[in-house]
Structure formats: C-alpha cells, structure tokens
C-alpha positions in Angstrom: 74.5 -42.0 133.0 70.7 -42.7 132.3 69.1 -39.9 130.3 65.7 -38.6 131.1 64.3 -36.0 128.7 61.5 -33.7 129.8 61.3 -31.8 126.6 59.5 -28.4 126.4 56.7 -29.6 128.5 56.6 -26.2 130.4 56.5 -28.0 133.7 55.8 -25.8 136.8 58.7 -23.9 138.3 58.5 -25.8 141.6 58.6 -29.2 139.8 61.6 -28.0 137.6 63.4 -27.0 140.8 62.7 -30.4 142.3 64.2 -32.2 139.3 67.2 -29.9 139.4 67.7 -30.4 143.2 67.4 -34.2 142.8 70.0 -34.2 140.1 72.4 -32.1 142.2 71.8 -34.2 145.3 72.3 -37.5 143.5 75.8 -36.4 142.4 76.8 -34.8 145.7 76.5 -31.3 144.3 74.1 -29.8 146.8 76.6 -28.9 149.6 79.0 -26.1 150.0 82.2 -26.5 148.0 85.5 -27.3 149.8 87.7 -24.8 151.5 90.9 -23.0 150.5 93.4 -21.2 152.7 94.0 -17.6 151.5 95.6 -14.4 152.7 93.4 -12.6 155.2 93.6 -9.4 153.0 91.6 -11.2 150.3 88.9 -12.6 152.6 86.3 -9.7 152.8 82.9 -11.0 151.9 84.1 -14.7 151.8 82.6 -17.4 153.9 84.6 -19.4 156.5 84.9 -23.1 155.7 86.1 -23.9 159.2 85.8 -22.4 162.7 88.5 -19.9 163.5 90.1 -20.4 166.9 92.4 -17.9 168.6 96.1 -18.7 168.4 96.9 -15.7 170.6 95.2 -13.9 173.4 94.3 -10.3 172.6 96.0 -8.4 174.1 98.7 -11.0 174.8 100.1 -8.9 177.7 98.8 -6.5 180.3 98.6 -3.3 178.4 98.3 0.4 179.5 95.0 1.8 178.3 96.0 5.5 178.7 99.1 7.7 178.7 100.3 8.1 182.3 102.1 6.4 185.2 101.9 2.7 186.0 101.6 2.2 189.8 100.8 -0.4 192.4 97.3 0.5 193.5 98.0 -0.3 197.1 100.6 2.5 197.3 98.0 5.1 196.4 95.2 4.2 198.8 95.7 7.3 201.1 95.9 9.9 198.3 93.2 12.6 198.4 92.9 16.2 197.1 93.6 17.6 200.6 96.3 15.0 201.4 98.2 14.1 198.2 101.0 11.6 198.2 104.3 11.6 196.3 105.7 8.6 194.5 109.3 8.3 193.3 110.0 7.3 189.6 110.8 4.8 188.4 110.8 2.9 191.7 107.1 3.4 192.6 105.7 5.0 189.4 106.8 4.3 185.8 105.7 6.4 182.8 103.8 4.4 180.1 102.2 5.3 176.8 98.9 3.8 175.7 99.6 0.2 174.5 102.9 -0.2 176.4 103.3 -3.4 178.5 102.7 -2.8 182.2 105.6 -3.2 184.5 105.3 -6.6 186.3 104.9 -5.0 189.7 102.1 -2.6 188.7 98.3 -3.0 188.4 97.0 0.5 187.6 97.6 3.6 185.5 97.2 7.1 186.7 96.4 9.4 183.6 99.1 12.0 182.9 96.6 14.8 183.4 96.0 13.7 187.0 99.7 13.9 187.9 101.9 16.7 189.1 105.5 16.1 188.2 108.5 17.5 190.1 112.1 17.0 189.4 115.4 17.6 191.3 119.0 16.9 190.3 118.9 13.5 191.8 115.3 12.2 191.3 111.9 12.7 189.6 108.7 12.5 191.7 105.0 12.6 190.9 102.3 13.9 193.2 98.8 12.4 193.0 95.6 13.6 194.5 93.4 10.5 194.1 93.9 6.9 194.8 94.0 4.3 191.9 91.7 1.3 191.8 93.2 -2.1 190.9 93.3 -2.5 187.1 92.3 1.1 186.5 93.1 2.1 182.9 94.7 -1.3 182.2 93.7 -3.8 179.5 94.4 -7.2 181.1 95.8 -10.0 178.9 92.9 -11.7 177.1 90.4 -8.8 177.6 89.3 -9.2 174.0 89.9 -12.9 173.4 91.8 -15.7 174.9 94.0 -18.4 173.3 91.9 -21.3 172.0 88.7 -19.2 172.2 86.3 -19.5 169.2 86.6 -16.3 167.2 84.2 -17.1 164.4 82.1 -20.2 163.4 82.1 -21.9 160.1 79.8 -20.6 157.4 80.2 -17.0 158.5 80.4 -14.3 155.9 83.4 -12.2 156.8 83.0 -8.4 157.5 85.7 -5.8 158.0 85.6 -6.2 161.8 85.8 -10.0 161.5 89.1 -9.7 159.6 90.5 -7.5 162.4 89.5 -10.0 165.1 91.0 -12.9 163.1 94.3 -11.0 162.7 94.3 -10.0 166.3 94.0 -13.7 167.3 97.2 -14.5 165.5 96.1 -15.6 162.0 97.4 -14.2 158.7 95.3 -16.6 156.5 91.7 -18.0 156.7 90.2 -21.2 155.4 87.2 -20.0 153.3 84.8 -21.8 151.0 86.1 -21.9 147.4 84.3 -19.6 145.0 82.5 -21.5 142.2 83.7 -20.9 138.7 81.0 -20.4 136.1 81.5 -20.8 132.4 79.3 -18.5 130.2 79.1 -19.7 126.6 77.2 -17.5 124.1 76.0 -19.2 120.9 74.6 -17.9 117.6 75.7 -17.1 114.1 74.0 -13.7 114.4 76.1 -12.5 117.4 78.9 -9.9 117.2 81.2 -8.6 120.0 80.5 -5.5 122.0 82.0 -2.5 120.1 81.1 -3.9 116.7 78.7 -1.9 114.5 76.1 -4.5 113.7 74.7 -5.1 110.2 71.1 -6.0 109.6 70.5 -9.4 111.1 73.4 -9.1 113.6 73.0 -8.7 117.3 75.5 -7.3 119.8 76.3 -10.1 122.3 75.9 -8.4 125.7 74.2 -11.3 127.6 77.6 -12.5 128.7 78.3 -9.1 130.2 75.0 -9.2 132.2 75.5 -12.8 133.3 79.1 -12.2 134.4 78.0 -9.2 136.4 75.3 -11.1 138.1 77.6 -13.9 139.0 80.1 -11.5 140.5 77.4 -10.0 142.7 76.8 -13.5 144.0 80.5 -13.8 144.8 81.3 -16.5 142.2 83.9 -16.3 139.4 82.6 -16.0 135.9 84.6 -17.1 132.8 83.3 -15.7 129.6 83.9 -17.8 126.5 84.1 -16.5 122.9 81.0 -16.6 120.8 80.4 -20.1 119.4 78.7 -20.5 116.0 75.5 -22.6 115.6 77.5 -25.7 114.9 76.9 -28.9 116.9 80.6 -30.0 116.7 81.9 -26.6 117.9 79.3 -26.3 120.7 80.0 -29.8 121.9 83.8 -29.3 122.0 83.3 -26.0 123.9 81.0 -27.6 126.5 83.5 -30.5 127.2 86.3 -28.0 127.6 84.2 -25.9 130.0 83.1 -29.0 131.9 86.8 -29.8 132.7 87.6 -26.3 134.1 84.4 -25.0 135.8 81.8 -25.9 138.4 78.8 -24.7 136.5 78.1 -24.0 132.8 75.6 -21.5 131.4 74.8 -22.1 127.7 73.2 -19.0 126.3 70.7 -19.4 123.5 69.9 -22.5 121.4 67.7 -23.9 124.2 64.5 -24.0 122.2 63.8 -26.3 119.3 64.4 -24.2 116.2 66.5 -25.3 113.2 69.7 -24.2 114.9 68.8 -25.0 118.5 71.2 -27.8 119.3 71.6 -27.4 123.1 69.3 -30.1 124.4 70.5 -32.7 121.9 74.2 -32.0 122.6 73.7 -32.1 126.4 71.8 -35.4 126.1 74.7 -36.9 124.1 77.4 -36.0 126.7 75.3 -36.0 129.8 71.7 -35.8 131.0 68.8 -33.4 130.5 66.3 -33.5 133.4 64.2 -30.5 132.4 63.6 -28.9 129.0 60.9 -26.2 129.4 59.6 -24.4 132.5 56.2 -22.7 132.7 57.5 -19.2 133.4 57.2 -16.1 131.3 59.6 -14.8 130.1 62.1 -17.7 129.9 60.2 -20.9 129.3 62.7 -22.8 127.0 65.1 -23.5 129.8 67.4 -26.6 130.0 68.6 -28.1 133.2 71.0 -31.0 133.2 74.6 -32.1 133.7 77.6 -33.0 131.5 80.0 -35.8 132.1 83.7 -35.4 131.4 86.0 -38.4 131.5 88.6 -36.6 133.5 86.2 -35.5 136.3 84.7 -37.6 139.1 81.4 -35.7 139.2 79.3 -34.4 136.4 79.1 -30.6 135.9 75.7 -29.0 136.1 74.6 -27.0 133.1 71.7 -24.6 132.5 70.7 -23.6 129.0 69.0 -20.2 129.0 67.1 -18.4 126.3 68.9 -15.8 124.2 66.5 -13.0 125.0 68.1 -10.8 127.7 65.1 -10.5 130.0 64.6 -14.3 129.9 68.3 -14.7 130.7 68.2 -12.4 133.7 65.1 -13.9 135.1 66.3 -17.5 134.7 69.6 -16.8 136.4 67.8 -15.1 139.3 65.4 -18.0 139.8 67.8 -21.0 139.3 71.5 -20.0 139.3 71.6 -17.5 142.2 70.3 -20.0 144.8 72.7 -22.6 143.7 75.8 -20.4 143.7 74.9 -19.0 147.2 74.3 -22.6 148.5 77.7 -23.7 147.2 79.3 -20.9 149.2 77.4 -21.4 152.4 75.6 -18.1 152.0 71.9 -17.8 153.0 69.6 -16.8 150.2 67.9 -13.7 151.3 64.4 -13.1 150.1 63.7 -9.8 148.3 61.9 -7.0 150.2 58.2 -7.3 149.5 55.6 -4.5 149.5 52.0 -4.1 148.7 51.0 -1.9 145.7 48.0 -1.1 143.7 47.7 -1.6 139.9 46.5 1.4 138.0 45.0 -0.7 135.2 43.9 -4.3 134.5 46.7 -6.7 133.6 46.2 -10.0 131.7 48.4 -13.1 131.9 48.7 -16.4 130.1 46.9 -18.9 132.3 49.5 -21.7 132.2 52.6 -19.8 133.2 54.1 -18.1 136.3 54.2 -14.6 134.7 57.0 -12.3 136.0 56.1 -8.7 135.2 58.6 -5.8 135.5 57.0 -2.8 137.2 57.8 0.7 138.1 56.8 1.6 141.6 56.0 5.0 143.1 53.9 7.0 145.5 50.7 8.8 144.5 49.6 10.6 147.6 49.6 8.0 150.4 49.1 5.2 147.9 51.8 2.9 146.4 51.3 2.3 142.7 52.9 -0.4 140.5 52.9 0.3 136.8 53.5 -2.6 134.5 56.4 -2.0 132.0 56.9 -3.5 128.5 56.7 -7.2 128.8 58.8 -8.3 125.8 61.6 -10.8 126.6 64.0 -8.7 124.5 63.2 -5.4 126.1 66.3 -4.9 128.3 65.3 -1.3 129.0 62.3 -2.6 131.0 64.8 -4.0 133.5 66.6 -0.7 133.7 63.4 1.1 134.5 62.0 -1.6 136.8 61.7 -1.0 140.6 60.4 -4.5 141.2 58.8 -7.7 140.0 55.2 -8.8 140.1 54.6 -12.5 139.9 51.2 -13.6 138.5 50.8 -17.2 139.5 49.9 -19.8 136.8 46.2 -20.5 136.4 45.6 -16.9 137.2 44.3 -14.9 134.2 45.7 -11.6 135.7 44.6 -8.9 138.0 41.8 -6.3 137.8 42.1 -2.5 138.0 43.2 -1.3 141.5 44.0 -4.8 142.7 46.4 -5.0 145.7 49.4 -7.1 144.7 52.8 -8.1 146.2 55.9 -6.6 144.6 59.4 -8.0 145.1 61.5 -4.9 145.1 64.8 -4.4 143.2 65.4 -1.2 145.2 65.0 -0.1 148.8 61.5 1.1 150.0 63.0 4.4 151.0 63.6 5.2 147.4 60.0 4.4 146.5 58.8 6.7 149.3 60.7 9.6 147.7 59.0 9.3 144.3 
C-alpha cells in the first residue's frame, strides 16, 4: 500500500475529513456493513439490512372485535327497539369472545351488552333490538397487513411498534446491519487501571471508559484492550491483533511527536497514514489511517487520538461518530443549535477551529453562554457543559455580548428552566 504522510501540518478539519473519506472509499469502507439474521427480541434500535415482507396476513382469519354474538347481518335487518327479533343459538347466533375466529356463515358481531338472552330446557335464544351492519365489530383477514405486503423498508431503525409488526407478519428473526466492533487501545507507561491509587507521575486510565461509553451510545460494540506500555514492539503487536478482530481501531495517546510517541511511525510501517495533525483545538495531534493485516481482505481504519480526555471526546465526536453511524445505515442527526450571548470577550488561536465548552442559561429573557475552562485535560468542563461553541479558524474570537451559535448537549427546555 503506498504511504502518504501528512505529518502534524494542522490541516483544516474539512480537508482532513476529505482525506479520511477518500481512504475509506478507496477500500470500500464507506458503505453500511453487511447484514446478520438475529432473534427479533434483540433487534430494538438496530437497523434493517433488507426490506421486511409479510409472511402472514394480520389477522390471518376473520376475527371477532368484541365479545358478543356472531350473526349473519341479513337476518337482523328488521330488528328495532319497538320490534325486536329473536335468534336461536347456535343456529343463527353463536357466542364469540374478542379475537375468536368468526363462524364461516357470519359477517357481524352484536356486542353482548346489546343482547337479551333467554333460555328454555330445549334451546337458548337471544333477542336483539337493533340491526347489525355487515362486518360490524369484525376484524377482516388482512385488516392490518396482507401476505407479501412491505412491512418495513431497508435501513429502518427499529422501534418497539416495529418489532410488533414484524412478529405479527410471521417473522421471529430480522436481518439487521451488523454492529461495528471498535478496538480501544490505551498506551502509556504512566497509566494505571481504574481503582488503583496513583503515585506521583501516574494517571488513572479512564479514557477507555469514556470511549467505550460513547461507542455504545452510537450502537457499536467496543472492545477495551489492556494498557500497552510505550514500546514500539508491544504497540505494533497489539495493533495487528486488533486489526484482525475489529472493524475500527482507536489508539489512545502517542499521536504527537514526543520521545515516546510512536503511533504515526508504527501505523506507517504496517499500513498508511493519510493525516497527522488537524487544525482543531483541543485535539490537533490526530492520526487518520489504516492498517493492513495479511489475513484480512481490506485494511482496518485506525484513528490515533490525543491522550487528554477533552481532546479524546471531541475527536471521537467529530470523526468516529459519523463513521460508525454510516456503517450502520443510521442518519447522523445534527445537534440542536440555539443563539446565545457571550457575557465577556473570548479570544481564540487564529489558525484553528476552536471548540469551546460553555454553560448556557437564561438571564431574564436573554440566553447567555458562559465559556468554561478550556484546558484539554479538564474533564470536569465537559461535565458542566451545556453545549459547544465553535470559533472558526482565522477568527480571533468574539467580543463582549456577541451573538453566537451554540450546539447543545442538552434539550432547550432544560436551558429555559435555568
């Protein structure tokens, strides 16, 4: 595979996406993944890989829609309140419960509460005071759906009611798009597992927890690998193993060019680096590429993300989320956007798209966006954030009381209550 390195040039986000999309498209990795047939009970939220056609009509027989007596409507034509008629059971009227098959000779149901029942030793009769219209209180066969009818199209995200319709049409399994598997590989000599009391110089490795949680919300399947030391041999071996068993690899940390940042070199050795450095803040030392494995027909996309948690979260939102949704045939919904006013001047590096976490609230009838701590390692800023302000590159910032667009993390109704 030819190798093209774009190394830490901080290219614009749109250009980086273009290189990434071209790489994926070249290797046939831009389309939804293949389908798998799974039990209908496991299909909620999954996306259909093929259209679903009805195998059965629903209902598949003429069904009583109420408790009462099945009758032939023509035998009731003369019934009125002043001139009721009497029908003999079961010859001219047969009792049915809701859902029972209708007798073949009947075409209407008279509700039980509209019938006066009389019995003798030899027979039971009912008296009715109103005529019955044809198909009154009857669910005809195929009322809901008919055999061979299209129940759901392909690329439809399955909701609870959809599962009921599929089951009613005679299916117990559904062909849905395969969920992508995503390898998450944390690297760094300084990292320790969650639950460990860190010594000075050690850092609790919680980026994998964040990443796996994000991936789950995007309906993909994360696979967290153990912490890998800053050793080229170990990292390379782990990457090749991950490439064999996953659809996408996230390599966390080591994406810059410090003395222990090996990611770009290793990926270049076993694959291709198409981007190394994106002009976004936080998160610029990002790697986009692919790894070849001798036992796989197609290369496996890999993204190297910075070790700082805010950079990690932003990078995955911008680059990984759209890909995972595309692979599953799910439309990428844009975040809700609102207008807000800045209470103070905010500066920004002129060469980067600057993504600023903000708290949003109401002051009187005015919506205010307050910039939060901007450090790439300040995870608490994401906890407190209600939204994200993007300051475009070549913009030095915004002045006091500027009206800006905020992409919300929360629903506007929550903002209105603050």
